C-alpha positions as CSV (number, residue, x, y, z in Angstrom):
1,X,7.2,76.1,-86.4
2,X,8.0,79.7,-87.4
3,X,9.2,80.6,-90.9
4,X,12.4,82.5,-91.7
5,X,12.5,84.8,-94.8
6,X,15.0,87.2,-96.2
7,X,15.4,89.4,-99.3
8,X,17.2,87.3,-101.9
9,X,17.7,89.8,-104.6
10,X,17.4,93.6,-104.8
11,X,17.0,94.7,-108.4
12,X,16.5,98.2,-109.6
13,X,13.8,98.6,-112.3
14,X,15.3,100.6,-115.2
15,X,11.9,101.7,-116.4
16,X,10.3,103.0,-113.2
17,X,13.1,103.5,-110.8
18,X,11.7,101.1,-108.3
19,X,13.4,98.2,-106.4
20,X,12.0,94.8,-107.0
21,X,12.4,92.6,-103.9
22,X,12.4,88.8,-104.4
23,X,11.7,86.8,-101.2
24,X,12.8,83.2,-100.8
25,X,11.6,80.9,-98.0
26,X,14.5,79.5,-96.1
27,X,12.4,77.0,-94.2
28,X,11.2,76.7,-90.5
29,X,13.2,77.5,-87.4
30,X,12.8,76.2,-83.8
31,X,11.7,78.1,-80.8
32,X,12.9,76.9,-77.4
33,X,10.5,75.2,-75.0
34,X,9.3,76.9,-71.7
35,X,9.9,75.1,-68.5
36,X,7.3,75.3,-65.8
37,X,8.3,74.2,-62.3
38,X,5.6,73.8,-59.6
39,X,4.6,76.9,-57.5
40,X,6.6,77.8,-54.4
41,X,5.8,75.7,-51.4
42,X,5.8,76.0,-47.6
43,X,6.1,72.5,-46.1
44,X,7.1,70.6,-42.9
45,X,10.4,68.8,-42.4
46,X,10.4,65.3,-43.9
47,X,7.3,66.0,-45.9
48,X,7.4,64.6,-49.5
49,X,7.2,67.0,-52.4
50,X,6.2,65.9,-55.9
51,X,8.1,67.9,-58.6
52,X,5.7,67.9,-61.5
53,X,7.0,69.3,-64.8
54,X,3.9,68.6,-66.9
55,X,2.9,72.2,-67.2
56,X,6.0,72.9,-69.4
57,X,5.1,73.9,-73.0
58,X,6.7,74.2,-76.4
59,X,5.7,77.2,-78.6
60,X,6.0,75.1,-81.7
61,X,3.9,72.3,-80.2
62,X,6.8,70.0,-80.3
63,X,7.0,67.2,-77.7
64,X,9.0,67.8,-74.6
65,X,11.5,65.0,-74.7
66,X,13.6,65.5,-71.6
67,X,13.4,67.0,-68.1
68,X,16.3,68.0,-65.9
69,X,15.8,68.8,-62.3
70,X,18.4,70.2,-59.9
71,X,18.7,71.5,-56.4
72,X,20.3,74.9,-56.8
73,X,20.2,75.9,-53.1
74,X,19.8,74.0,-49.9
75,X,20.6,74.6,-46.2
76,X,24.2,74.0,-45.3
77,X,24.8,70.3,-44.5
78,X,21.7,69.1,-46.3
79,X,22.0,65.7,-48.1
80,X,18.6,65.8,-49.7
81,X,18.3,64.5,-53.2
82,X,15.8,64.3,-56.0
83,X,14.5,60.8,-56.6
84,X,15.1,60.9,-60.4
85,X,16.5,64.1,-61.9
86,X,15.3,63.2,-65.4
87,X,11.7,62.2,-64.5
88,X,8.6,64.1,-65.4
89,X,7.4,64.0,-61.7
90,X,10.2,62.9,-59.3
91,X,9.9,63.3,-55.5
92,X,12.0,65.4,-53.1
93,X,12.1,65.0,-49.3
94,X,13.9,67.9,-47.4
95,X,16.2,66.7,-44.6
96,X,16.8,70.1,-42.9
97,X,14.8,73.1,-41.9
98,X,15.5,76.1,-44.3
99,X,15.0,77.2,-47.9
100,X,15.6,75.1,-51.0
101,X,15.7,76.3,-54.6
102,X,14.9,73.7,-57.3
103,X,15.3,74.3,-61.0
104,X,13.7,72.6,-64.0
105,X,15.1,72.7,-67.6
106,X,13.2,71.0,-70.4
107,X,14.3,70.1,-74.0
108,X,12.2,69.7,-77.2
109,X,14.8,67.6,-79.0
110,X,16.6,70.6,-80.4
111,X,17.0,73.2,-77.7
112,X,17.0,73.6,-73.9
113,X,14.6,75.9,-72.2
114,X,15.6,78.5,-69.7
115,X,15.6,77.2,-66.1
116,X,12.5,77.8,-64.1
117,X,12.9,77.8,-60.3
118,X,10.7,77.0,-57.4
119,X,11.3,77.9,-53.7
120,X,10.6,75.3,-51.0
121,X,10.5,76.7,-47.5
122,X,10.8,74.0,-44.8
123,X,9.8,74.4,-41.1
124,X,9.9,71.8,-38.4
125,X,6.8,69.8,-37.6
126,X,5.8,70.0,-33.9
127,X,4.9,66.9,-32.0
128,X,1.3,66.3,-31.0
129,X,-0.1,66.7,-27.5
130,X,-1.7,63.7,-25.7
131,X,-4.4,64.3,-23.1
132,X,-6.2,61.6,-21.1
133,X,-9.6,62.0,-19.5
134,X,-11.0,59.3,-17.2
135,X,-14.5,59.0,-15.8
136,X,-13.1,57.9,-12.4
137,X,-9.7,57.3,-10.9
138,X,-10.6,54.8,-8.2
139,X,-13.3,52.4,-7.1
140,X,-14.1,48.8,-6.1
141,X,-14.1,45.8,-8.4
142,X,-15.6,45.4,-10.9
143,X,-14.6,49.0,-11.9
144,X,-15.7,50.3,-15.3
145,X,-13.8,53.3,-16.5
146,X,-14.5,55.4,-19.6
147,X,-11.4,57.0,-21.2
148,X,-11.3,59.8,-23.8
149,X,-8.5,61.3,-25.9
150,X,-10.8,63.9,-27.5
151,X,-8.7,66.8,-26.2
152,X,-5.5,65.4,-27.7
153,X,-4.4,67.6,-30.6
154,X,-1.7,68.3,-33.2
155,X,-0.3,71.9,-33.5
156,X,-0.5,71.7,-37.2
157,X,-4.1,70.2,-37.1
158,X,-2.9,66.9,-38.6
159,X,-5.0,63.8,-37.9
160,X,-3.9,61.6,-35.0
161,X,-3.5,57.9,-34.5
162,X,-4.3,56.6,-31.0
163,X,-3.1,53.6,-28.8
164,X,-4.4,52.9,-25.3
165,X,-2.6,50.6,-22.8
166,X,-4.9,50.0,-19.8
167,X,-2.2,48.5,-17.6
168,X,-3.1,44.9,-18.2
169,X,-1.6,42.5,-20.7
170,X,-4.9,42.0,-22.5
171,X,-6.1,45.6,-22.4
172,X,-5.7,48.0,-25.3
173,X,-7.6,50.1,-28.0
174,X,-6.9,52.3,-31.0
175,X,-10.1,54.4,-30.6
176,X,-10.4,58.1,-29.5
177,X,-12.8,57.0,-26.7
178,X,-12.4,53.7,-25.0
179,X,-13.8,51.8,-22.0
180,X,-12.3,49.2,-19.8
181,X,-13.4,47.2,-16.8
182,X,-11.0,46.1,-14.0
183,X,-11.8,42.9,-12.2
184,X,-8.8,42.6,-9.9
185,X,-7.6,44.9,-7.1
186,X,-4.4,46.9,-7.8
187,X,-3.0,50.1,-9.1
188,X,-2.9,50.3,-12.9
189,X,-1.0,52.8,-15.0
190,X,-3.0,53.7,-18.1
191,X,-1.0,55.1,-21.0
192,X,-2.3,57.0,-24.1
193,X,0.1,57.4,-27.0
194,X,-0.8,59.5,-30.1
195,X,1.1,59.9,-33.4
196,X,0.8,62.6,-36.1
197,X,1.1,61.8,-39.8
198,X,4.9,62.5,-39.6
199,X,5.4,59.8,-37.0
200,X,5.9,62.3,-34.1
201,X,4.5,60.9,-30.9
202,X,3.4,62.0,-27.5
203,X,2.1,60.2,-24.4
204,X,0.0,60.9,-21.3
205,X,-0.7,58.6,-18.3
206,X,-2.9,58.3,-15.3
207,X,-3.2,55.8,-12.4
208,X,-6.4,53.9,-11.7
209,X,-6.6,52.4,-8.1
210,X,-8.9,49.4,-7.9
211,X,-9.9,48.0,-4.5
212,X,-11.8,44.9,-3.3
213,X,-15.3,45.3,-1.8
214,X,-15.1,46.5,1.8
215,X,-15.1,43.8,4.4
216,X,-15.5,44.2,8.1
217,X,-12.4,44.0,10.3
218,X,-11.6,40.9,12.2
219,X,-11.1,41.1,15.9
220,X,-10.2,38.6,18.7
221,X,-9.6,40.6,21.9
222,X,-7.7,39.0,24.7
223,X,-6.7,40.0,28.2
224,X,-3.1,39.4,29.5
225,X,-2.7,39.2,33.2
226,X,-5.0,38.3,36.1
227,X,-8.7,38.1,35.3
228,X,-9.6,37.9,39.0
229,X,-8.1,38.9,42.2
230,X,-7.3,42.3,43.9
231,X,-9.0,45.3,42.4
232,X,-5.6,47.0,42.1
233,X,-4.2,44.5,39.7
234,X,-3.5,45.7,36.1
235,X,-4.8,43.9,33.1
236,X,-3.5,44.4,29.6
237,X,-6.0,44.1,26.8
238,X,-4.9,43.2,23.2
239,X,-7.3,43.9,20.3
240,X,-5.7,41.4,17.9
241,X,-7.6,43.2,15.1
242,X,-6.9,43.3,11.3
243,X,-8.7,44.5,8.2
244,X,-9.0,42.3,5.1
245,X,-8.8,45.4,2.9
246,X,-5.8,46.8,4.6
247,X,-7.7,49.9,5.9
248,X,-6.6,51.7,9.1
249,X,-8.6,50.8,12.1
250,X,-10.0,52.8,15.1
251,X,-10.7,51.2,18.5
252,X,-13.2,51.5,21.3
253,X,-13.0,49.5,24.5
254,X,-15.8,49.4,27.0
255,X,-14.5,48.0,30.3
256,X,-18.0,47.5,31.9
257,X,-17.3,49.9,34.8
258,X,-18.3,53.1,33.0
259,X,-14.8,53.6,31.6
260,X,-13.6,53.2,28.0
261,X,-10.5,53.6,25.8
262,X,-9.7,54.4,22.2
263,X,-6.2,52.8,22.4
264,X,-5.4,49.6,20.5
265,X,-4.0,47.8,23.5
266,X,-4.9,49.6,26.7
267,X,-4.2,48.7,30.4
268,X,-6.7,48.9,33.2
269,X,-6.8,48.0,36.9
270,X,-9.1,45.0,37.6
271,X,-12.2,46.4,39.3
272,X,-14.8,43.8,38.6
273,X,-15.9,41.3,36.0
274,X,-15.1,42.8,32.7
275,X,-17.0,43.2,29.6
276,X,-14.9,43.8,26.5
277,X,-16.1,45.1,23.2
278,X,-13.7,45.7,20.2
C-alpha cells in the first residue's frame, strides 16, 4: 500500500514569521493491478492456445482475485470462444485463418487493471505427404517385400503417424518401415496412410504382382485329316497347348521332311511319315 498525506494546518509563527506545517496521515490508498497476457503467437488453424494470466501482478502485493478474458477481434464469421473467460488459464481454439486479438483484465478486489492484449495470427496447416518405397513390385511366391515410408513428410515438420494396408485382410502395420510376405498369386494394392498431429491425412499406393512358380506348358499335338495316302493330301496340325501360368506361348513344328513352322496350327501336304514336335 502507498500512503496519502496532506497539509492539515498552515499556521504563521508570530515570532519568527515562518509557516508551521502540520501533516496528518490519511491512511493507505490502492494502486490498480497490472494485467499480463501471454506473448503474441503465430499458430496453425485448430491448434489449441493456453491463455495464461499468471504473470499479472499487483504493485501493492495484493492478491489478484479475478481474471476477465475477451476476444476483441476475430476474422469475420469466426465462432471461436474462450473456454472460461474468468479462469486463470483458459484455452482458445481458432476456427478460421486470420488474426485474433485477445484481452485480459485483472482485479485485486478493489480496482480493475488496464486491459493487456495479445495477438494470435493463425495460418492453415498443410496436409502431410505420403511416399511409398518398395524393394520389389513383382515376383514369384513366396514373395517378401520390404516397404518404407521414410520419405513421407509434413510441410510443418510435425511428427507423423503411419498405417500400412498390404492388400490382404490380415496384413497391416503402423511402423515407418515394414515387411510383408505374399503366399498366394495375385495383384495386391498396398496403401500407406499418414497423419500429422492435426489429423490431416495423405495416402500413397503401389501394386504388387505375385505369380506362381513357372511351370512348363502342356501340349498334346494332333493331326486332322489323312495320315496316309497321296502325297498331295493336306493335313492340319493342332498344337492343343496351354500354359499353367497363363503365359503366352511360341510354337515350333518339325515336319520330319526338313520343313518347319512357327504357326500354332499349321497345314502341310502329306509327304511321308511325319514326325511332330510341339
